[in-house]
N, C-alpha and C positions, 0 to 999 in steps of 0.2 A: 387711678382708683377703679376697682372692679365695678362694672355697671350693673346696678341692681335696682334702679329706679329710686334711689335715695338722694335727696337734695339737702345737704346739711346747711344749717344757718352758719353765719360767720364764726360764732363761738364754738359751735360743734365742729366746724372745719378745723379750727385751731387744735382741738383734741386729736383729730385724725392725722394731722401733719406734725404734731409735736415729736421731736426726735428722742425724747427721754424714754427710758424703759421702766420707770416707776412714776406714775402720774396721779395727781389728785385734781379732779375737775370739781372745784368747790363753789361756794357762794350760796345765797338764798335761793328759794324755789324760783324757777324762771326759765333759764336758757335751754331747756330740753336735755338735761343731763342724762336721765335714764334712757331716753330715746337714743342719744348719741352713744352711750355705753353699749347698748344692745347691738347697734350697727357697727361699732368698733370691733366687737367680738365676731360678728358675721363677716366683716371685711377681711379680717386676718384668717379666718377659717377658709375663705375662698382663695386667698393668696397662697397659703402654704398647705399643700396636700398632707393629710394625716394629722393636722394640728389638733390638739386637745385643749379646748378653752372651757373654763369653768366660771360661771357668773353666780356670785353669791348675793343673797339678801337674807336678812335674819330669819324670816319665816316663809314657809311655802305659800300661804295665802297671799302674802305680799308679792312674791315672785309671780304667782299666777295672775294676779290683778295688774301688776305693773310691767310685766315682761312677756309671759307666755301667751296670754290672750292677744296683746298687741302684735307680737311676733307672728302669730298665726295669720293675722290679717296683712302684715307688712312684708314678710320674707317671701322671696320668689319661690313658688312651688316647684318650678322646674329645676331648682338648684338645691333645695333642702327638703327633707322629710322629717316630720315630727314623730318621735316615739314617746307616746304618753306614759308608758310604764316606767321609763327611765328619765322622763322630763328632759329630753335632749332633742336637738335638731341634728340630723346626719346630713352632711353635704355630699354631693355627687363625687367629690374628689377624695372622700374618705375622712375628711375632717369632722369634728363633732363639737357642738356647743351644748354643754350640760348646765342646767339651772339647779342650784343647790341652796338649801336652807340650813341654818345653824342656830336654832332657837335656844339651845342650852350650851353652856361653856364647853362641855366635854364632847359635843357633837363633832368637833373638828377631828377627833381621833378616828372617825369613820374614813377619813381621807389619808390616813397614814399609809405610805407605800405607793400612793398614786402619783404619777408624773404629771404635773401641771406645766403646760407650755405657755399658756396665757391665763392669768388669774385676774378676775374682775370683781369688784365689790360695788354694789349699789347701797347708798346710805352707809358709808364706812363708819361714821360715828355711832352707829347702832351696834357695832362689834367691839369687843374688848381688845386691848393690846395683845393679850395672850392669843386670842383667836387669829388676829392678823399675823402675828409672828409665826405661829404654828403653820398656818396655811401658806405663808410666804416661803417657809422652809421646804415645801413640796415642789417648788419651782426648779425645773431642770429640763433639759431638752436633748434628746438623742436623735432627733430628726435631722435630716440634711436640709437645713434652712438655707435658702438662697442668700448669697453674700450681702445683697442689698438690704436684707431684713435682719441680719444677725445682731444689730444694735438694739432691736426691739423684742426679739424672741430668744429666751424666755423673758416675760415682762409682766408688769402689774398695771392695771388701770382702775382707778377708784373714783366714784362720784359721791358727793355728800353735801347735805345742808349742815349748818352749824347746830350744835347741841347734841345731846345723847350721851350714852355711857362712855363712848370713846372720844369725846370732844377733846379732852386734854392731850391725849397722845397724838391725835391727828394734828392738832395745832402745833405741838412741839416738833413733830417730824417734817411737816410740810409747810405750814404757814410761817413758823419761826425759823425754818431752814436749819434746824438742829442737825448736826452730823449723825449719821447712823453707821454701825460697824460695816466694814467691807466684808464681802462674802469670803468663805474659805476658798483657797485656790482649787480650781477644777470643779467647783460645786455646780456651775452652770446657773447660778442665781444672779439676779441683777445686782450691780455694784452701785457706786455713788453716781448715778445718772438719773436723779429724781427731778421732778418739776411740778409746779403747782399752776393750775389754770384757774384764775379767780378774777372776774371782771373788776371787782372793787379793789383788789390788791395789786394786780399786775397791769391794769389798763387794757385787758384783752390780749395779753401776750403770753407766750410760753416762757415762764420765768424759772430758771434753774439756779440752785445755790452754787453751782460750779463743782469742780473736782474736789 
């Protein structure tokens, strides 16, 4: 793990070591999901030069309060620089972590044509299924990712509490382990390699529905 002065708790470490490339870190408020999500993004940015990571929360005020302000205090200043105008942290290796809001359903169209290497959602159940699927369709990767990381990039990591407009689709896809369509050949999108991290459901394990 890249040394950045971050000491994850056991459940947070489970997120960082889970081999799946489409992950839901779920459960009620408690085990530092947002904190772990933010550092999961930073760790991958530092591992893979040129990586483009996008962390979404429904509104910009929520992003500012829950991620940008804490990141300014927590991220190592010798490794990242914050660009306020674009709400992003630029890393010394050319990677970039951008914070994005989607308060309206149609706001996802602003990201049409953008290549996401790593897509992160905080409070996934506050998003609609349409928003999730549209943003998921932007996942692709033309970078030379080191072989050891190709099972993870491109990928999705989401965190969420129960409830919200997207509760039903999140439960169906992750908690009930309903199968999802395989990606189109050559699309560079994650396939059936999903996992749910939920202390109450999995006993603190990385639980995958299998192939």
